[in-house]
Gaussian input, Z-matrix of N, CA and C with variables (Angstrom, degrees):
# hf/3-21g

backbone

0 1
 N
 C     1     B1
 C     2     B2     1     A1
 N     3     B3     2     A2     1     D1
 C     4     B4     3     A3     2     D2
 C     5     B5     4     A4     3     D3
 N     6     B6     5     A5     4     D4
 C     7     B7     6     A6     5     D5
 C     8     B8     7     A7     6     D6
 N     9     B9     8     A8     7     D7
 C    10    B10     9     A9     8     D8
 C    11    B11    10    A10     9     D9
 N    12    B12    11    A11    10    D10
 C    13    B13    12    A12    11    D11
 C    14    B14    13    A13    12    D12
 N    15    B15    14    A14    13    D13
 C    16    B16    15    A15    14    D14
 C    17    B17    16    A16    15    D15
 N    18    B18    17    A17    16    D16
 C    19    B19    18    A18    17    D17
 C    20    B20    19    A19    18    D18
 N    21    B21    20    A20    19    D19
 C    22    B22    21    A21    20    D20
 C    23    B23    22    A22    21    D21
 N    24    B24    23    A23    22    D22
 C    25    B25    24    A24    23    D23
 C    26    B26    25    A25    24    D24
 N    27    B27    26    A26    25    D25
 C    28    B28    27    A27    26    D26
 C    29    B29    28    A28    27    D27
 N    30    B30    29    A29    28    D28
 C    31    B31    30    A30    29    D29
 C    32    B32    31    A31    30    D30
 N    33    B33    32    A32    31    D31
 C    34    B34    33    A33    32    D32
 C    35    B35    34    A34    33    D33
 N    36    B36    35    A35    34    D34
 C    37    B37    36    A36    35    D35
 C    38    B38    37    A37    36    D36
 N    39    B39    38    A38    37    D37
 C    40    B40    39    A39    38    D38
 C    41    B41    40    A40    39    D39
 N    42    B42    41    A41    40    D40
 C    43    B43    42    A42    41    D41
 C    44    B44    43    A43    42    D42
 N    45    B45    44    A44    43    D43
 C    46    B46    45    A45    44    D44
 C    47    B47    46    A46    45    D45
 N    48    B48    47    A47    46    D46
 C    49    B49    48    A48    47    D47
 C    50    B50    49    A49    48    D48
 N    51    B51    50    A50    49    D49
 C    52    B52    51    A51    50    D50
 C    53    B53    52    A52    51    D51
 N    54    B54    53    A53    52    D52
 C    55    B55    54    A54    53    D53
 C    56    B56    55    A55    54    D54
 N    57    B57    56    A56    55    D55
 C    58    B58    57    A57    56    D56
 C    59    B59    58    A58    57    D57
 N    60    B60    59    A59    58    D58
 C    61    B61    60    A60    59    D59
 C    62    B62    61    A61    60    D60
 N    63    B63    62    A62    61    D61
 C    64    B64    63    A63    62    D62
 C    65    B65    64    A64    63    D63
 N    66    B66    65    A65    64    D64
 C    67    B67    66    A66    65    D65
 C    68    B68    67    A67    66    D66
 N    69    B69    68    A68    67    D67
 C    70    B70    69    A69    68    D68
 C    71    B71    70    A70    69    D69
 N    72    B72    71    A71    70    D70
 C    73    B73    72    A72    71    D71
 C    74    B74    73    A73    72    D72
 N    75    B75    74    A74    73    D73
 C    76    B76    75    A75    74    D74
 C    77    B77    76    A76    75    D75
 N    78    B78    77    A77    76    D76
 C    79    B79    78    A78    77    D77
 C    80    B80    79    A79    78    D78
 N    81    B81    80    A80    79    D79
 C    82    B82    81    A81    80    D80
 C    83    B83    82    A82    81    D81
 N    84    B84    83    A83    82    D82
 C    85    B85    84    A84    83    D83
 C    86    B86    85    A85    84    D84
 N    87    B87    86    A86    85    D85
 C    88    B88    87    A87    86    D86
 C    89    B89    88    A88    87    D87
 N    90    B90    89    A89    88    D88
 C    91    B91    90    A90    89    D89
 C    92    B92    91    A91    90    D90
 N    93    B93    92    A92    91    D91
 C    94    B94    93    A93    92    D92
 C    95    B95    94    A94    93    D93
 N    96    B96    95    A95    94    D94
 C    97    B97    96    A96    95    D95
 C    98    B98    97    A97    96    D96
 N    99    B99    98    A98    97    D97
 C   100   B100    99    A99    98    D98
 C   101   B101   100   A100    99    D99
 N   102   B102   101   A101   100   D100
 C   103   B103   102   A102   101   D101
 C   104   B104   103   A103   102   D102
 N   105   B105   104   A104   103   D103
 C   106   B106   105   A105   104   D104
 C   107   B107   106   A106   105   D105
 N   108   B108   107   A107   106   D106
 C   109   B109   108   A108   107   D107
 C   110   B110   109   A109   108   D108
 N   111   B111   110   A110   109   D109
 C   112   B112   111   A111   110   D110
 C   113   B113   112   A112   111   D111
 N   114   B114   113   A113   112   D112
 C   115   B115   114   A114   113   D113
 C   116   B116   115   A115   114   D114
 N   117   B117   116   A116   115   D115
 C   118   B118   117   A117   116   D116
 C   119   B119   118   A118   117   D117
 N   120   B120   119   A119   118   D118
 C   121   B121   120   A120   119   D119
 C   122   B122   121   A121   120   D120
 N   123   B123   122   A122   121   D121
 C   124   B124   123   A123   122   D122
 C   125   B125   124   A124   123   D123
 N   126   B126   125   A125   124   D124
 C   127   B127   126   A126   125   D125
 C   128   B128   127   A127   126   D126
 N   129   B129   128   A128   127   D127
 C   130   B130   129   A129   128   D128
 C   131   B131   130   A130   129   D129
 N   132   B132   131   A131   130   D130
 C   133   B133   132   A132   131   D131
 C   134   B134   133   A133   132   D132
 N   135   B135   134   A134   133   D133
 C   136   B136   135   A135   134   D134
 C   137   B137   136   A136   135   D135
 N   138   B138   137   A137   136   D136
 C   139   B139   138   A138   137   D137
 C   140   B140   139   A139   138   D138
 N   141   B141   140   A140   139   D139
 C   142   B142   141   A141   140   D140
 C   143   B143   142   A142   141   D141
 N   144   B144   143   A143   142   D142
 C   145   B145   144   A144   143   D143
 C   146   B146   145   A145   144   D144
 N   147   B147   146   A146   145   D145
 C   148   B148   147   A147   146   D146
 C   149   B149   148   A148   147   D147
 N   150   B150   149   A149   148   D148
 C   151   B151   150   A150   149   D149
 C   152   B152   151   A151   150   D150
 N   153   B153   152   A152   151   D151
 C   154   B154   153   A153   152   D152
 C   155   B155   154   A154   153   D153
 N   156   B156   155   A155   154   D154
 C   157   B157   156   A156   155   D155
 C   158   B158   157   A157   156   D156
 N   159   B159   158   A158   157   D157
 C   160   B160   159   A159   158   D158
 C   161   B161   160   A160   159   D159
 N   162   B162   161   A161   160   D160
 C   163   B163   162   A162   161   D161
 C   164   B164   163   A163   162   D162
 N   165   B165   164   A164   163   D163
 C   166   B166   165   A165   164   D164
 C   167   B167   166   A166   165   D165
 N   168   B168   167   A167   166   D166
 C   169   B169   168   A168   167   D167
 C   170   B170   169   A169   168   D168
 N   171   B171   170   A170   169   D169
 C   172   B172   171   A171   170   D170
 C   173   B173   172   A172   171   D171
 N   174   B174   173   A173   172   D172
 C   175   B175   174   A174   173   D173
 C   176   B176   175   A175   174   D174
 N   177   B177   176   A176   175   D175
 C   178   B178   177   A177   176   D176
 C   179   B179   178   A178   177   D177

   B1=1.4526
   B2=1.5294
   B3=1.3106
   B4=1.4524
   B5=1.5132
   B6=1.3096
   B7=1.4581
   B8=1.5289
   B9=1.3235
   B10=1.4596
   B11=1.5262
   B12=1.3097
   B13=1.4633
   B14=1.5232
   B15=1.3293
   B16=1.4536
   B17=1.5232
   B18=1.3227
   B19=1.4605
   B20=1.5238
   B21=1.3273
   B22=1.4649
   B23=1.5259
   B24=1.3101
   B25=1.4628
   B26=1.5206
   B27=1.3146
   B28=1.4618
   B29=1.5208
   B30=1.3170
   B31=1.4671
   B32=1.5298
   B33=1.3305
   B34=1.4681
   B35=1.5207
   B36=1.3251
   B37=1.4586
   B38=1.5253
   B39=1.3157
   B40=1.4687
   B41=1.5216
   B42=1.3263
   B43=1.4634
   B44=1.5284
   B45=1.3269
   B46=1.4604
   B47=1.5237
   B48=1.3085
   B49=1.4633
   B50=1.5248
   B51=1.3228
   B52=1.4621
   B53=1.5247
   B54=1.3217
   B55=1.4612
   B56=1.5208
   B57=1.3236
   B58=1.4606
   B59=1.5235
   B60=1.3247
   B61=1.4686
   B62=1.5234
   B63=1.3254
   B64=1.4572
   B65=1.5312
   B66=1.3153
   B67=1.4657
   B68=1.5277
   B69=1.3091
   B70=1.4731
   B71=1.5346
   B72=1.3187
   B73=1.4629
   B74=1.5212
   B75=1.3215
   B76=1.4671
   B77=1.5238
   B78=1.3182
   B79=1.4624
   B80=1.5223
   B81=1.3160
   B82=1.4623
   B83=1.5305
   B84=1.3120
   B85=1.4551
   B86=1.5220
   B87=1.3187
   B88=1.4622
   B89=1.5280
   B90=1.3234
   B91=1.4675
   B92=1.5231
   B93=1.3072
   B94=1.4594
   B95=1.5374
   B96=1.3246
   B97=1.4586
   B98=1.5218
   B99=1.3327
   B100=1.4631
   B101=1.5246
   B102=1.3402
   B103=1.4596
   B104=1.5316
   B105=1.3242
   B106=1.4596
   B107=1.5231
   B108=1.3193
   B109=1.4598
   B110=1.5210
   B111=1.3176
   B112=1.4608
   B113=1.5246
   B114=1.3137
   B115=1.4611
   B116=1.5274
   B117=1.3121
   B118=1.4657
   B119=1.5216
   B120=1.3207
   B121=1.4551
   B122=1.5108
   B123=1.3285
   B124=1.4590
   B125=1.5238
   B126=1.3084
   B127=1.4572
   B128=1.5200
   B129=1.2976
   B130=1.4588
   B131=1.5222
   B132=1.3119
   B133=1.4624
   B134=1.5250
   B135=1.3171
   B136=1.4597
   B137=1.5299
   B138=1.3178
   B139=1.4639
   B140=1.5282
   B141=1.3292
   B142=1.4650
   B143=1.5274
   B144=1.3007
   B145=1.4634
   B146=1.5276
   B147=1.3257
   B148=1.4656
   B149=1.5326
   B150=1.3197
   B151=1.4717
   B152=1.5259
   B153=1.3377
   B154=1.4605
   B155=1.5357
   B156=1.3313
   B157=1.4608
   B158=1.5283
   B159=1.3191
   B160=1.4662
   B161=1.5323
   B162=1.3299
   B163=1.4627
   B164=1.5216
   B165=1.3234
   B166=1.4627
   B167=1.5195
   B168=1.3255
   B169=1.4601
   B170=1.5237
   B171=1.3026
   B172=1.4603
   B173=1.5431
   B174=1.3307
   B175=1.4627
   B176=1.5235
   B177=1.2982
   B178=1.4727
   B179=1.4694
   A1=107.91
   A2=117.19
   A3=120.52
   A4=111.19
   A5=116.15
   A6=121.61
   A7=110.79
   A8=117.71
   A9=121.56
   A10=110.59
   A11=117.11
   A12=120.98
   A13=110.57
   A14=117.73
   A15=121.06
   A16=110.53
   A17=117.73
   A18=120.83
   A19=110.89
   A20=117.22
   A21=121.04
   A22=111.05
   A23=116.90
   A24=121.50
   A25=109.96
   A26=117.02
   A27=120.73
   A28=110.55
   A29=116.98
   A30=121.01
   A31=110.47
   A32=117.76
   A33=121.46
   A34=110.96
   A35=117.50
   A36=121.16
   A37=109.87
   A38=117.26
   A39=120.35
   A40=112.00
   A41=117.23
   A42=121.04
   A43=110.96
   A44=116.95
   A45=120.60
   A46=111.21
   A47=117.04
   A48=120.64
   A49=110.84
   A50=117.02
   A51=120.68
   A52=111.16
   A53=116.39
   A54=120.96
   A55=113.56
   A56=117.51
   A57=121.43
   A58=113.34
   A59=117.08
   A60=120.98
   A61=110.03
   A62=115.32
   A63=122.45
   A64=108.86
   A65=116.54
   A66=121.59
   A67=112.17
   A68=117.31
   A69=120.96
   A70=110.79
   A71=117.31
   A72=121.99
   A73=110.34
   A74=116.92
   A75=120.79
   A76=111.22
   A77=117.17
   A78=121.31
   A79=110.87
   A80=116.83
   A81=121.24
   A82=110.86
   A83=117.42
   A84=122.00
   A85=112.25
   A86=116.97
   A87=120.47
   A88=111.26
   A89=116.87
   A90=119.58
   A91=111.64
   A92=117.77
   A93=122.66
   A94=112.15
   A95=116.36
   A96=120.84
   A97=111.25
   A98=116.93
   A99=121.26
   A100=110.50
   A101=116.08
   A102=119.66
   A103=109.17
   A104=114.95
   A105=118.94
   A106=109.94
   A107=116.30
   A108=122.49
   A109=108.53
   A110=115.56
   A111=120.42
   A112=107.78
   A113=116.08
   A114=122.54
   A115=107.82
   A116=115.70
   A117=120.10
   A118=114.17
   A119=117.66
   A120=119.78
   A121=114.09
   A122=116.81
   A123=121.61
   A124=108.78
   A125=116.49
   A126=120.07
   A127=110.93
   A128=116.30
   A129=121.41
   A130=107.54
   A131=116.96
   A132=119.83
   A133=111.99
   A134=118.15
   A135=122.17
   A136=111.83
   A137=117.57
   A138=122.71
   A139=114.31
   A140=118.00
   A141=120.97
   A142=113.11
   A143=116.67
   A144=120.59
   A145=110.09
   A146=117.80
   A147=120.50
   A148=110.47
   A149=117.60
   A150=121.32
   A151=114.39
   A152=117.83
   A153=119.04
   A154=111.58
   A155=117.40
   A156=119.98
   A157=111.19
   A158=116.54
   A159=120.15
   A160=110.22
   A161=116.94
   A162=120.40
   A163=111.08
   A164=116.74
   A165=120.62
   A166=110.53
   A167=116.94
   A168=121.00
   A169=111.38
   A170=117.95
   A171=121.45
   A172=111.29
   A173=117.49
   A174=121.11
   A175=111.32
   A176=118.38
   A177=122.98
   A178=111.17
   D1=125.81
   D2=-178.10
   D3=-81.25
   D4=161.10
   D5=178.63
   D6=-62.27
   D7=-36.60
   D8=179.37
   D9=-60.51
   D10=-44.34
   D11=179.40
   D12=-64.39
   D13=-41.95
   D14=179.56
   D15=-62.54
   D16=-39.97
   D17=177.86
   D18=-62.54
   D19=-38.68
   D20=177.34
   D21=-64.15
   D22=-42.18
   D23=179.26
   D24=-63.78
   D25=-45.15
   D26=179.42
   D27=-61.03
   D28=-42.02
   D29=179.02
   D30=-62.25
   D31=-44.70
   D32=179.52
   D33=-62.36
   D34=-42.98
   D35=-179.24
   D36=-64.61
   D37=-45.18
   D38=179.10
   D39=-60.26
   D40=-41.97
   D41=179.19
   D42=-63.82
   D43=-41.92
   D44=178.14
   D45=-64.52
   D46=-42.09
   D47=179.49
   D48=-63.02
   D49=-45.25
   D50=178.24
   D51=-62.13
   D52=-39.31
   D53=-179.22
   D54=-68.24
   D55=-23.19
   D56=-179.16
   D57=-104.16
   D58=7.09
   D59=-179.12
   D60=-68.05
   D61=148.15
   D62=-179.57
   D63=-126.75
   D64=122.54
   D65=-176.91
   D66=-61.01
   D67=-40.08
   D68=179.82
   D69=-62.48
   D70=-41.41
   D71=178.13
   D72=-66.90
   D73=-38.90
   D74=178.63
   D75=-61.97
   D76=-47.20
   D77=-179.74
   D78=-63.63
   D79=-42.56
   D80=178.38
   D81=-61.71
   D82=-42.38
   D83=179.11
   D84=-64.11
   D85=-38.20
   D86=178.95
   D87=-66.08
   D88=-35.27
   D89=178.21
   D90=-69.88
   D91=-27.42
   D92=-176.75
   D93=-66.01
   D94=-41.94
   D95=-175.51
   D96=-89.07
   D97=138.84
   D98=177.27
   D99=-77.17
   D100=-37.69
   D101=179.12
   D102=-87.71
   D103=164.93
   D104=179.89
   D105=-75.52
   D106=125.42
   D107=178.27
   D108=-133.20
   D109=157.60
   D110=177.48
   D111=-93.26
   D112=115.56
   D113=179.33
   D114=-112.92
   D115=134.52
   D116=-176.91
   D117=-100.81
   D118=-14.71
   D119=178.62
   D120=98.59
   D121=27.07
   D122=177.10
   D123=-123.84
   D124=141.50
   D125=178.03
   D126=-73.47
   D127=-35.16
   D128=179.95
   D129=-155.43
   D130=143.23
   D131=-178.03
   D132=-65.96
   D133=-28.88
   D134=-176.06
   D135=-92.58
   D136=-22.11
   D137=-172.44
   D138=-50.68
   D139=-49.06
   D140=-175.04
   D141=-109.84
   D142=11.24
   D143=-177.72
   D144=-70.30
   D145=136.51
   D146=177.29
   D147=-58.88
   D148=148.31
   D149=-176.39
   D150=-53.64
   D151=-38.93
   D152=-177.67
   D153=-67.23
   D154=-35.76
   D155=176.98
   D156=-77.12
   D157=-33.24
   D158=178.95
   D159=-62.80
   D160=-41.09
   D161=178.13
   D162=-60.75
   D163=-42.30
   D164=179.00
   D165=-65.54
   D166=-44.93
   D167=-178.04
   D168=-65.36
   D169=-40.61
   D170=-176.82
   D171=-75.09
   D172=-19.80
   D173=179.61
   D174=-74.76
   D175=-17.96
   D176=-178.20
   D177=-80.61

């Protein structure tokens, strides 16, 4: 697998994650932690991932 292909996969995964983010989940997650953390608004990175991306992610 070339580096170019991996960069494309990472870009696709990031776009999908951003597209499935939920503001209510993000706010709830920020309240959970005492220290400052970066929360994106997803319960799990794999939970809402499309099947074709999930297969790629789970193969790693």
